[in-house]
N, C-alpha and C positions, 0 to 999 in steps of 0.2 A: 504494500500500500504506500509506503514512504517513497519507494523508488518511482512509482507512478506519479506521485505528487511532484517530485523533483523534476521528472521529465516534462510534465505539463507546465511547470513554472519556467523551465528553460525554454520550452517552445514558445510560451507567451512572451518572454523577454526577447527572443529572437524576432518574432513577428513585430513587436513594438519597435525594436531598433531598426529593422528594415523599413517599416512604414514611416518612421520619423526621418530617416535618411533620405528616402524617396521624396517626401514632402519638402524637406529643406533644400534638396538639390533642385527641385522644380521651382520653388520660390526664388532661389538665388539666380537661376537661369533667366527667369522672366524679369527680375529686377535689373540684371545686367543688360538684357536686351533693351529695356526701356531707357537705361542710361546711355547705351550706345546710340540709340535713335535720337535722343535729345542732343548728344554730343555732335553727331553728324549734321543734324538740322542747324545747329548753331554755326558750324563751319560753312554750310551751304548758304546761309543768310549773308555772311560777310564776304564770301568768295567773289561775287561779281565786282564788288567795289575794290577789293584788293587787286584783282587782276587788271581792272580798268586803270587804277592808279599806277600799277607797274608799267602798263603800256604808255600812259601819259608821261611818266617820269623818264623812261628810256627812249620814247619815240618809236619803238618797234618791240617785237617779241624776242629779240636777241637775248639769249641767256636764261630764258624762262623754263627751259627743260628740267633743270634740277629742282625748281620749285614745284613743277607738276608731278615729278617723281615723288617728292616728299609729301605733297598733298594727297596723292593717291594712297600712299602708305598710311597716312593719318586717317583717311576716310575708309580705308579697306575697299576701295572701288577702282574699277578701271576708269582712267581719265584720258581724254583726247582733247587737246586744244586746237581749234581750227581758226583760220582768219575768215574774213567776210566772204571770201571766194571758196570756202570749204577746203583750203589747202592745209594739210597737217603741219602744225607748228611744233607741237610736243605731244608725246604719247607714252602710255605705259602698256600699250598693246603691240600688235605686230605691224601696224601701218608704217610704211616708210615716211620719214620726215620729208616734207615737200610734195608728197603725192596728194592728189585730189581725192577727198573722201566722198565716195558716191553713195553708199548705203548708210543711212542713219537709223535704221529700224532696230538696231541692237541697243541704242541709247535709251535708258530709262528716264533720264533727265537731260534736257538741253538748256543750258544757262547762257543767255546772251550777255556779252561783255561790252560795256560802253566806255568810251574815253570821257572821263568826267570834265576835262578842260574844254573839249570841243563838242561834247554831247552827241557823238556819232558812234555807231556800232563799229567795233574793231575785231570782233570774233565771237566765238561761242565755245563753251566748255561742255563736252559730252561725257556723261557719267553713267556707269552701269554697275549695279551690285551683282547681278547674275554672272558677269564675266570678270569678277574681282580677281586680283592677283593671287 
């Protein structure tokens, strides 16, 4: 009788531990996902202004490749910067720099970039989570 009682207690403890660990893991995962979405949205809000100021300050997109690489890593997204004629300026994908980007259907988000000094479009940033690095 005592052995049966001990077995039932051990079984109850194991079920409780596994249930709690599953619930904590699920809760932590959803909380982290919410944090990640908020973090990404905050960066996406400032992004067009930052890139627009970059273009305005330099007068061109020269040297922006490293910034796009870093940005893609922070956002965990594939990023392609194109000029107003859809020529690839910087990419974290396989597109050759300088080539004309024909298909935009892979992009989940297309962010237009404006030169703040002249208030004219200077390019677009194409982002995709599904094709992340």
